[in-house]
C-alpha positions as CSV (number, residue, x, y, z in Angstrom):
1,M,0.0,0.0,0.0
2,V,2.9,2.4,0.7
3,S,4.1,2.3,-3.0
4,F,0.6,2.8,-4.3
5,V,-0.1,5.8,-2.0
6,G,3.3,7.3,-2.9
7,C,2.5,6.9,-6.6
8,L,-0.8,8.6,-6.2
9,L,0.7,11.6,-4.4
10,F,3.5,11.8,-7.0
11,L,0.9,12.1,-9.8
12,I,-0.9,14.9,-8.0
13,A,2.3,16.7,-7.3
14,G,3.4,16.3,-10.9
15,Y,0.3,18.2,-12.1
16,F,1.1,21.3,-10.0
17,I,4.9,21.3,-10.4
18,Y,5.8,19.8,-13.8
19,G,2.5,21.0,-15.3
20,S,3.4,24.6,-14.3
21,L,6.8,24.2,-16.0
22,M,5.1,23.1,-19.2
23,E,2.8,26.1,-19.1
24,R,5.8,28.5,-18.7
25,V,7.8,26.8,-21.4
26,F,5.0,27.1,-23.9
27,G,4.1,30.6,-22.9
28,A,0.3,30.4,-22.5
29,D,-1.2,33.8,-23.1
30,A,-4.5,34.6,-21.4
31,N,-5.1,37.6,-23.7
32,R,-4.6,35.8,-27.0
33,P,-7.9,34.9,-28.8
34,T,-8.5,31.2,-29.3
35,P,-10.0,29.4,-32.3
36,A,-13.2,28.9,-30.4
37,Y,-13.9,32.6,-31.0
38,T,-11.8,33.5,-34.1
39,Q,-13.3,30.5,-36.1
40,Q,-16.6,29.9,-34.4
41,D,-18.9,27.9,-36.7
42,G,-21.5,26.3,-34.3
43,I,-20.4,22.8,-35.4
44,D,-16.8,22.0,-34.3
45,Y,-15.6,25.5,-33.2
46,V,-17.8,26.1,-30.2
47,P,-16.7,28.0,-27.0
48,M,-17.1,25.9,-23.9
49,S,-16.4,26.4,-20.2
50,W,-13.0,25.0,-19.0
51,W,-14.6,22.3,-16.8
52,R,-16.7,21.1,-19.7
53,V,-13.6,21.0,-22.0
54,F,-11.7,19.2,-19.2
55,L,-14.5,16.6,-18.8
56,I,-14.8,16.0,-22.5
57,Q,-11.0,15.7,-23.0
58,F,-10.8,13.3,-20.0
59,L,-13.6,11.1,-21.3
60,N,-12.2,11.2,-24.8
61,I,-8.8,9.9,-23.7
62,A,-9.9,7.7,-20.8
63,G,-11.2,4.8,-22.9
64,L,-10.5,1.1,-22.3
65,G,-6.7,1.9,-22.3
66,P,-6.1,3.1,-18.7
67,I,-8.4,0.3,-17.4
68,F,-7.8,-2.7,-19.6
69,G,-4.1,-1.8,-20.3
70,A,-3.4,-1.3,-16.6
71,I,-4.9,-4.8,-15.8
72,M,-2.8,-6.5,-18.5
73,G,0.3,-4.4,-17.6
74,I,0.2,-5.1,-13.8
75,M,0.8,-8.8,-14.5
76,F,4.4,-7.8,-15.2
77,G,4.7,-6.7,-11.6
78,P,5.3,-3.5,-9.6
79,A,7.2,-2.0,-12.6
80,A,3.8,-1.2,-14.0
81,F,3.2,1.3,-11.2
82,L,6.4,3.0,-11.9
83,W,5.7,3.3,-15.6
84,I,2.2,4.7,-15.0
85,V,3.5,7.5,-12.8
86,L,6.7,8.5,-14.7
87,G,5.1,7.9,-18.1
88,T,2.2,10.1,-17.2
89,I,4.1,13.0,-15.7
90,F,7.1,13.2,-18.0
91,G,5.7,11.6,-21.1
92,G,1.9,11.4,-21.6
93,A,1.0,14.7,-20.0
94,V,3.8,16.5,-21.8
95,H,2.6,15.0,-25.1
96,D,-1.0,15.9,-24.4
97,Y,-0.4,19.4,-23.2
98,F,1.9,20.5,-26.1
99,S,-0.2,18.8,-28.8
100,G,-3.3,20.5,-27.5
101,M,-1.7,24.0,-27.1
102,I,0.1,23.9,-30.4
103,S,-3.2,23.1,-32.1
104,V,-4.8,26.1,-30.2
105,R,-2.0,28.3,-31.6
106,E,-2.4,26.9,-35.1
107,G,-6.1,27.5,-35.3
108,G,-7.3,24.1,-34.1
109,V,-5.7,22.1,-36.9
110,S,-5.8,18.3,-36.7
111,L,-2.8,16.2,-35.7
112,P,-1.5,15.2,-39.2
113,E,-1.4,18.9,-40.3
114,L,0.3,19.9,-37.0
115,V,3.0,17.1,-37.3
116,G,3.4,17.7,-41.1
117,K,4.1,21.4,-40.6
118,E,7.1,20.5,-38.3
119,L,8.4,17.3,-39.9
120,G,7.7,17.8,-43.6
121,K,5.2,17.0,-46.3
122,Y,6.1,13.3,-46.6
123,I,5.6,12.8,-42.9
124,K,2.3,14.7,-43.2
125,L,1.1,12.3,-45.9
126,F,2.1,9.3,-43.8
127,M,0.4,10.8,-40.7
128,R,-2.8,11.5,-42.5
129,L,-3.1,7.8,-43.5
130,F,-1.7,6.5,-40.2
131,S,-4.0,8.7,-38.0
132,L,-7.0,7.7,-40.0
133,L,-6.1,4.0,-39.5
134,L,-5.7,4.5,-35.8
135,M,-9.0,6.3,-35.5
136,I,-10.8,3.5,-37.3
137,L,-9.1,1.0,-35.1
138,V,-10.1,2.9,-32.0
139,G,-13.7,3.1,-33.2
140,A,-13.7,-0.6,-33.7
141,V,-12.1,-1.4,-30.4
142,F,-14.5,0.9,-28.6
143,V,-17.5,-0.6,-30.2
144,S,-16.5,-4.2,-29.3
145,G,-15.5,-3.4,-25.6
146,P,-18.7,-1.6,-24.5
147,A,-20.9,-4.1,-26.4
148,G,-19.4,-7.0,-24.5
149,L,-19.8,-5.3,-21.2
150,L,-23.4,-4.3,-21.9
151,N,-24.1,-7.9,-22.9
152,G,-23.1,-9.0,-19.4
153,L,-25.0,-6.2,-17.7
154,V,-28.3,-6.7,-19.5
155,P,-29.3,-10.4,-19.9
156,G,-31.2,-11.4,-23.0
157,V,-29.8,-8.8,-25.4
158,S,-27.1,-10.2,-27.7
159,V,-23.7,-8.7,-28.3
160,L,-24.7,-8.2,-31.9
161,V,-27.7,-6.0,-30.9
162,W,-25.5,-3.9,-28.5
163,T,-22.9,-3.6,-31.3
164,I,-25.5,-2.1,-33.6
165,L,-26.8,0.2,-31.0
166,V,-23.3,1.5,-30.0
167,F,-22.5,1.9,-33.7
168,L,-25.6,4.0,-34.3
169,Y,-24.7,6.2,-31.4
170,Y,-21.3,6.7,-32.8
171,M,-22.7,7.8,-36.1
172,L,-24.9,10.5,-34.5
173,A,-22.1,11.8,-32.3
174,T,-19.8,12.0,-35.3
175,L,-22.2,14.0,-37.4
176,L,-24.0,16.3,-35.1
177,P,-22.6,19.6,-33.7
178,I,-20.3,19.0,-30.7
179,D,-22.5,20.7,-28.2
180,K,-25.7,18.7,-29.1
181,I,-24.7,15.2,-27.9
182,I,-21.1,15.2,-26.7
183,G,-21.4,18.5,-24.8
184,R,-24.6,17.4,-23.0
185,I,-24.3,13.7,-22.0
186,Y,-20.6,13.7,-21.1
187,P,-21.3,15.1,-17.6
188,V,-23.5,12.0,-16.9
189,F,-20.8,9.7,-18.2
190,G,-18.2,11.6,-16.3
191,F,-20.1,11.0,-13.0
192,A,-20.3,7.3,-13.6
193,L,-16.5,7.1,-14.5
194,L,-15.5,9.2,-11.5
195,F,-17.8,7.2,-9.2
196,M,-16.1,4.0,-10.5
197,A,-12.6,5.3,-9.8
198,V,-13.4,6.8,-6.4
199,G,-15.4,3.7,-5.4
200,I,-12.6,1.3,-6.2
201,L,-10.1,3.6,-4.5
202,F,-12.1,3.5,-1.3
203,A,-12.5,-0.2,-1.5
204,L,-8.7,-0.6,-1.7
205,F,-8.3,1.1,1.6
206,F,-11.4,-0.3,3.3
207,N,-10.5,-3.9,2.4
208,H,-6.9,-3.5,3.5
209,V,-5.7,-5.3,0.4
210,N,-2.2,-6.5,-0.3
211,I,-1.0,-4.3,-3.2
212,P,2.5,-5.2,-4.6
213,E,5.3,-3.0,-3.3
214,F,8.5,-1.7,-5.0
215,T,10.4,-3.6,-2.3
216,E,9.4,-6.8,-4.2
217,G,11.7,-5.7,-7.0
218,F,11.0,-5.0,-10.7
219,A,11.7,-8.4,-12.2
220,N,9.3,-9.7,-14.7
221,R,6.4,-11.4,-12.9
222,N,4.4,-12.3,-16.1
223,P,4.0,-16.1,-16.3
224,N,4.7,-15.9,-20.1
225,K,8.4,-15.1,-19.9
226,G,8.5,-14.5,-23.7
227,L,6.7,-11.2,-22.9
228,H,9.5,-9.0,-21.7
229,V,8.9,-6.0,-19.5
230,F,10.7,-3.9,-22.1
231,P,9.0,-3.2,-24.4
232,I,5.8,-5.3,-24.0
233,M,4.7,-3.7,-20.7
234,F,5.3,-0.2,-22.1
235,V,3.0,-0.9,-25.0
236,S,0.3,-2.8,-23.0
237,I,-0.1,0.2,-20.6
238,A,-0.6,2.7,-23.4
239,C,-3.4,5.2,-22.5
240,G,-2.5,5.0,-18.8
241,A,0.9,6.4,-19.4
242,I,1.3,7.9,-22.9
243,S,-0.9,7.6,-25.9
244,G,-0.7,9.0,-29.4
245,F,-4.5,8.7,-29.6
246,H,-4.7,11.6,-27.2
247,A,-3.1,14.0,-29.7
248,T,-5.8,13.2,-32.2
249,Q,-8.4,14.2,-29.6
250,S,-6.7,17.4,-28.3
251,P,-7.5,19.4,-31.5
252,I,-11.2,18.7,-30.9
253,M,-11.0,20.6,-27.6
254,A,-8.5,23.1,-29.0
255,R,-11.4,24.3,-31.1
256,C,-13.5,24.8,-28.0
257,I,-11.2,26.1,-25.2
258,K,-11.8,29.8,-24.3
259,N,-8.5,30.8,-22.8
260,E,-4.9,29.5,-23.3
261,K,-4.4,29.5,-19.5
262,Y,-7.0,26.7,-19.2
263,G,-4.7,24.4,-21.2
264,R,-2.9,23.0,-18.2
265,R,-6.2,22.0,-16.6
266,C,-7.7,20.6,-19.7
267,F,-4.8,18.8,-21.4
268,Y,-2.1,18.1,-18.7
269,G,-4.7,17.7,-16.0
270,A,-6.8,15.3,-18.0
271,M,-3.8,13.0,-18.6
272,V,-2.9,13.1,-14.9
273,A,-6.5,12.1,-14.1
274,E,-6.2,9.2,-16.5
275,G,-3.0,8.1,-14.9
276,I,-4.8,8.0,-11.5
277,V,-7.5,5.8,-13.0
278,A,-4.9,3.5,-14.4
279,L,-3.1,3.3,-11.1
280,I,-6.3,2.5,-9.2
281,W,-7.2,-0.3,-11.6
282,A,-3.7,-1.7,-11.6
283,A,-3.8,-1.8,-7.8
284,A,-7.3,-3.3,-7.7
285,A,-6.5,-6.1,-10.2
286,S,-3.2,-7.0,-8.5
287,S,-4.8,-7.3,-5.0
288,F,-8.4,-8.5,-5.5
289,F,-7.3,-12.1,-6.2
290,G,-5.0,-12.1,-3.2
291,S,-1.8,-11.7,-5.3
292,L,-0.4,-11.2,-8.7
293,E,-0.3,-14.9,-9.1
294,G,-4.0,-15.1,-8.2
295,L,-4.8,-12.6,-11.0
296,Q,-2.7,-14.5,-13.5
297,K,-4.4,-17.8,-12.5
298,Y,-7.9,-16.3,-12.9
299,V,-7.1,-14.8,-16.3
300,A,-5.5,-18.0,-17.5
301,E,-8.6,-20.0,-16.6
302,L,-11.0,-17.8,-18.7
303,P,-12.1,-19.0,-22.1
304,A,-9.8,-18.0,-25.0
305,T,-12.6,-16.1,-26.6
306,A,-13.4,-14.0,-23.4
307,N,-12.6,-10.3,-23.1
308,K,-10.3,-11.1,-20.1
309,A,-9.8,-7.5,-18.9
310,A,-13.5,-6.9,-19.0
311,E,-14.2,-10.0,-16.9
312,V,-11.7,-8.8,-14.3
313,V,-13.4,-5.4,-14.2
314,N,-16.8,-7.0,-13.9
315,I,-16.0,-9.3,-11.0
316,I,-14.1,-6.6,-9.0
317,S,-16.8,-4.0,-9.4
318,K,-19.6,-6.4,-8.3
319,D,-17.8,-7.8,-5.3
320,W,-16.4,-4.6,-3.9
321,L,-19.1,-2.1,-4.7
322,G,-22.3,-4.3,-4.4
323,V,-25.2,-4.5,-6.8
324,V,-25.9,-0.7,-7.2
325,G,-22.2,0.3,-6.9
326,G,-21.2,-2.4,-9.3
327,F,-23.8,-1.3,-11.8
328,L,-22.6,2.3,-11.7
329,A,-19.0,1.2,-11.8
330,I,-19.6,-1.0,-14.9
331,L,-21.5,1.9,-16.4
332,G,-18.5,4.1,-15.9
333,V,-16.2,1.5,-17.6
334,I,-18.7,1.4,-20.5
335,A,-18.9,5.2,-20.6
336,A,-15.1,5.5,-20.9
337,P,-14.8,3.7,-24.2
338,L,-18.1,5.0,-25.5
339,T,-16.8,8.5,-25.1
340,S,-13.5,7.7,-26.8
341,G,-15.0,5.8,-29.7
342,D,-17.4,8.5,-30.7
343,T,-14.8,11.2,-30.7
344,A,-12.3,8.9,-32.5
345,L,-14.6,8.8,-35.4
346,R,-15.4,12.5,-35.1
347,S,-11.6,13.1,-35.2
348,A,-11.3,10.9,-38.2
349,R,-13.9,13.0,-40.0
350,L,-12.0,16.2,-39.0
351,I,-8.7,14.8,-40.1
352,A,-10.1,13.8,-43.5
353,A,-11.9,17.1,-43.9
354,D,-8.7,19.1,-43.1
355,F,-6.5,17.5,-45.7
356,M,-9.3,17.3,-48.3
357,K,-10.3,20.9,-47.7
358,I,-14.0,20.0,-47.3
359,D,-16.2,22.4,-45.4
360,Q,-18.0,20.5,-42.5
361,K,-20.9,22.9,-41.9
362,P,-23.3,21.3,-44.5
363,I,-24.5,17.9,-43.2
364,A,-24.2,16.4,-46.7
365,K,-20.4,17.0,-46.7
366,R,-20.1,15.5,-43.2
367,L,-21.9,12.4,-44.6
368,L,-19.6,12.3,-47.6
369,I,-16.6,11.8,-45.3
370,S,-18.3,9.8,-42.5
371,V,-20.0,7.0,-44.4
372,P,-16.8,5.4,-45.8
373,L,-15.3,5.7,-42.3
374,F,-18.3,3.9,-40.8
375,V,-18.1,1.1,-43.4
376,L,-14.3,0.5,-42.7
377,T,-14.9,0.5,-39.0
378,F,-17.6,-2.1,-39.3
379,V,-15.4,-4.3,-41.5
380,I,-12.5,-4.2,-38.9
381,L,-15.0,-5.0,-36.2
382,Q,-15.1,-8.6,-37.4
383,M,-11.5,-9.2,-36.1
384,N,-10.8,-11.0,-32.8
385,F,-10.7,-8.4,-30.0
386,D,-7.3,-9.5,-28.6
387,I,-5.6,-9.1,-32.0
388,L,-7.4,-5.8,-32.6
389,W,-6.2,-4.5,-29.2
390,R,-2.6,-5.4,-29.9
391,Y,-2.6,-3.7,-33.3
392,F,-4.3,-0.6,-31.7
393,A,-1.7,-0.5,-28.9
394,W,1.3,-0.5,-31.2
395,C,-0.2,2.0,-33.6
396,N,-1.1,4.1,-30.6
397,Q,2.4,4.3,-29.2
398,T,4.0,4.8,-32.7
399,L,1.7,7.8,-33.2
400,A,3.0,9.2,-29.9
401,V,6.6,9.0,-31.3
402,F,5.8,11.1,-34.3
403,T,3.9,13.6,-32.2
404,L,6.7,14.0,-29.6
405,W,9.3,14.5,-32.3
406,A,7.1,17.2,-33.9
407,I,6.7,18.9,-30.5
408,T,10.5,18.8,-30.1
409,V,11.0,20.5,-33.5
410,Y,8.3,23.0,-32.7
411,L,10.0,23.9,-29.4
412,F,13.5,24.0,-30.8
413,R,12.4,26.4,-33.7
414,R,11.1,28.8,-31.0
415,K,14.2,28.5,-28.8
416,K,12.2,26.8,-26.0
417,L,13.3,24.0,-23.8
418,Y,12.9,21.2,-26.3
419,I,14.6,18.6,-24.2
420,L,11.4,18.2,-22.2
421,S,9.7,16.5,-25.2
422,M,12.9,15.0,-26.7
423,I,13.6,12.7,-23.7
424,P,10.2,10.9,-24.0
425,A,10.5,11.0,-27.8
426,V,13.8,9.1,-27.7
427,F,12.4,6.6,-25.1
428,M,9.2,5.9,-27.0
429,T,11.2,5.5,-30.3
430,M,13.2,2.7,-28.6
431,V,10.0,1.1,-27.2
432,C,8.1,1.1,-30.5
433,S,10.9,0.0,-32.7
434,T,11.9,-2.8,-30.4
435,Y,8.3,-3.9,-30.0
436,L,7.8,-4.1,-33.8
437,F,10.7,-6.7,-34.1
438,V,10.2,-8.7,-30.9
439,A,6.4,-9.0,-30.8
440,P,5.0,-12.4,-31.9
441,R,3.5,-12.7,-35.3
442,P,1.2,-11.4,-36.8
443,E,1.6,-8.0,-35.1
444,G,5.4,-8.2,-35.1
445,F,8.4,-10.0,-36.7
446,G,8.8,-12.4,-33.8
447,L,12.7,-12.0,-33.7
448,S,14.8,-12.9,-30.7
449,Y,15.0,-10.5,-27.8
450,P,18.7,-9.6,-28.2
451,V,18.3,-9.0,-31.9
452,S,15.2,-6.9,-31.4
453,L,16.9,-4.8,-28.8
454,T,19.9,-4.2,-31.1
455,I,17.7,-3.2,-34.1
456,G,15.6,-1.0,-31.8
457,A,18.7,0.8,-30.5
458,A,20.0,1.2,-34.0
459,V,16.7,2.8,-35.2
460,T,16.7,5.1,-32.1
461,V,20.3,6.2,-32.7
462,L,19.5,6.9,-36.4
463,V,16.4,9.0,-35.5
464,I,18.5,11.0,-32.9
465,S,21.2,11.5,-35.5
466,C,18.7,12.8,-38.1
467,F,17.4,15.3,-35.6
468,F,20.8,16.7,-34.7
469,L,21.9,16.7,-38.3
470,W,18.8,18.8,-39.1
471,K,19.4,21.0,-36.1
472,R,22.9,21.9,-37.3
473,T,21.6,23.2,-40.6
474,Y,18.5,25.0,-39.4
475,K,18.4,28.7,-38.3
476,P,15.9,28.9,-35.5
477,E,12.9,31.3,-35.7
478,K,12.5,34.0,-33.1
479,P,10.6,33.1,-29.9
480,G,6.9,33.6,-30.0
481,V,6.6,33.1,-33.8
């Protein structure tokens, strides 16, 4: 329990201390007009109060990742706690804050346009395609997850029916103005998600559970020794520490935020809140079954076709929070992916509209872009959930790599402290490149661990070299440009 409480306090302190540093480095200006006013259109550019922007951003990014990823990640041992805390403060929140605030400064542009401006036209083209692929994957993952949970919550209604209903909701949320559905129902979903997190947190203390401590060491505790802590754990715990998906969501809120000074609350703060949710679920999963070994045994005995993380969430919520509490907790866990899936497809629409230069005010033009996206999402939905999740996780972290390097270039060009984003950029480059070669087929090349580490290190050194080579030949712009 000592390690868990320490991690919780460190996350909160990180928001106030490191978050303030990010704000000073960026130079948030309370007097500078934001796109919510300068480009207000009543569809996507709509001024909203900071608490509403925070809540929507939090629910956008807090999908299945910080819950399911934390449950799968904690099976590696206490190292998961360390990654959630350090990854959130020094990686994920930095990534989210700068991607959101740069979008604010650039008129609310979507992620591919933002990254392309800093890294070049060829990277922009790649990011357009890669971001759209990730958004479609997210939409598919976050249809499958809620449909499975709702099937267990309401007997007699098949997964297929729930899948169709969730999909229809996504279609409406993607097409309608942001303040018509998303801006109105998110407070309700937010209550359910916060109740879930706070309820499980109180249960941890009330039940005096045995949470793994750092004193137990950071050796790999996963029964499958072929799954190495580095890089597998760092990809498994994606949204709970750092996630490229978040940078696709930040521009949605960059078009609604009223004041640049709200950025730390809405972008950095939302990521810290997500880190806390991931920490709580990692602690709950590792202690509910008596030990890490108990969790691993329970998961191993589940059917191969089961959504294992969802089963863990279900049994913990019902046992610790009772019938009513369990219902609200599961509703919170359902709300989290629902509110990521709908905005993922909305983000896909905006990304496509930005690079195709299609005005999104007319409903016919929104349909022109959205219908093909819905069709592709439905096709991908036919994949096995576990495989779908692994593809999503790697794509997610790879997107974060490109975003962090774009942030680094942006800060360097303006003579700002670019090392703040470069350190996580280098680390995540190593994580993603190593994972691609060591991960078992079909999502990776399935090479040996030493070979994969060597290739990953070589790729990382090459990327760093390219940055410094570019840096030597570039004349920085004046600060504030």
